[in-house]
C-alpha positions as CSV (number, residue, x, y, z in Angstrom):
1,M,6.3,1.7,5.7
2,T,3.2,-0.4,6.4
3,L,5.1,-2.4,9.0
4,F,6.0,0.8,10.8
5,W,2.3,1.8,10.9
6,F,1.4,-1.7,12.2
7,A,4.0,-1.4,14.9
8,Q,2.7,2.0,16.0
9,S,-0.8,0.7,16.0
10,L,0.2,-2.3,18.2
11,H,1.8,0.0,20.6
12,N,-1.3,2.2,20.9
13,V,-3.4,-0.9,21.4
14,S,-1.1,-2.1,24.2
15,V,-1.6,1.2,26.0
16,Y,-5.4,0.7,25.8
17,I,-5.2,-3.0,26.9
18,A,-3.1,-1.9,29.9
19,D,-5.9,0.5,30.9
20,A,-8.6,-2.3,31.0
21,R,-8.8,-2.5,34.8
22,A,-8.0,1.1,35.7
23,Q,-10.1,2.6,32.9
24,Q,-8.4,6.0,33.3
25,L,-8.1,6.8,29.6
26,P,-10.8,9.0,28.1
27,L,-13.1,7.0,25.7
28,V,-14.6,8.4,22.5
29,G,-18.3,8.0,22.1
30,G,-20.0,9.8,25.0
31,E,-21.0,9.0,28.5
32,Y,-22.3,5.5,28.2
33,V,-19.5,3.8,26.3
34,I,-17.9,0.5,27.4
35,H,-14.1,0.0,27.6
36,D,-14.0,-2.8,25.0
37,W,-10.8,-4.4,26.3
38,A,-12.2,-4.4,29.8
39,Y,-15.3,-6.1,28.4
40,M,-13.5,-8.7,26.3
41,L,-10.9,-9.6,29.0
42,S,-13.6,-9.8,31.7
43,R,-15.7,-12.1,29.4
44,L,-12.6,-14.3,29.0
45,R,-11.9,-14.1,32.7
46,M,-8.5,-12.6,31.9
47,L,-9.0,-9.0,33.2
48,R,-6.4,-9.5,35.9
49,D,-3.9,-10.2,33.2
50,D,-4.4,-7.0,31.4
51,R,-0.8,-5.7,32.1
52,S,0.8,-9.0,31.0
53,I,-1.2,-9.0,27.8
54,A,-0.3,-5.4,27.1
55,D,3.4,-6.2,27.7
56,L,3.2,-9.0,25.1
57,V,1.5,-6.8,22.6
58,R,4.1,-4.1,23.3
59,A,6.9,-6.6,22.7
60,G,5.2,-7.5,19.4
61,A,5.1,-3.9,18.5
62,A,8.9,-3.6,19.2
63,L,9.6,-6.7,17.1
64,A,7.6,-5.3,14.2
65,W,9.3,-1.9,14.5
66,F,12.8,-3.5,14.4
67,A,11.7,-5.7,11.5
68,A,10.5,-2.6,9.6
69,L,13.8,-0.8,10.4
70,G,15.8,-3.8,9.3
71,G,13.8,-4.2,6.1
72,A,14.2,-0.5,5.3
73,L,17.9,-0.6,5.8
74,W,18.3,-3.8,3.8
75,H,16.2,-2.4,1.0
76,S,18.1,0.9,0.9
77,R,21.4,-1.0,0.5
78,R,20.4,-3.1,-2.4
79,P,21.8,-1.7,-5.7
80,W,19.0,-3.5,-7.7
81,A,16.2,-2.1,-5.6
82,Y,14.8,-0.2,-8.6
83,G,15.0,-2.9,-11.2
84,H,18.5,-2.2,-12.5
85,P,22.0,-2.2,-11.0
86,V,23.4,1.2,-10.0
87,P,26.9,1.5,-11.3
88,L,29.5,3.0,-9.1
89,P,31.4,6.0,-10.6
90,T,34.9,4.6,-11.0
91,D,36.1,6.3,-14.1
92,A,34.4,9.7,-13.9
93,P,36.7,12.6,-14.7
94,A,37.8,14.7,-11.8
95,V,35.9,18.0,-11.4
96,S,37.9,21.1,-10.4
97,S,36.1,23.6,-8.3
98,T,38.5,26.4,-9.4
99,H,37.6,26.2,-13.2
100,V,34.7,28.4,-14.2
101,A,33.3,28.0,-17.6
102,G,32.4,31.0,-19.5
């Protein structure tokens, strides 16, 4: 579950990084706030690469999402997932739906 949240967070960050040059997204904090990714990327002289960096972060988010999905599927298929093997019902008696006790 944590990996799903991490993937979602990375995706949200990628949207914010892609907005560094355009600065179209509304920012929280009032009138005199600075777009932090615009500031960081401009200080690193990488502002023109904001879309490429956002694409890389978005790809990382997709990888994390698929890893989380794969891990969840793998974990759900393990019979020992809860500390003991789960026996398959091979010799259970047949239950008739027409028989009513009483």
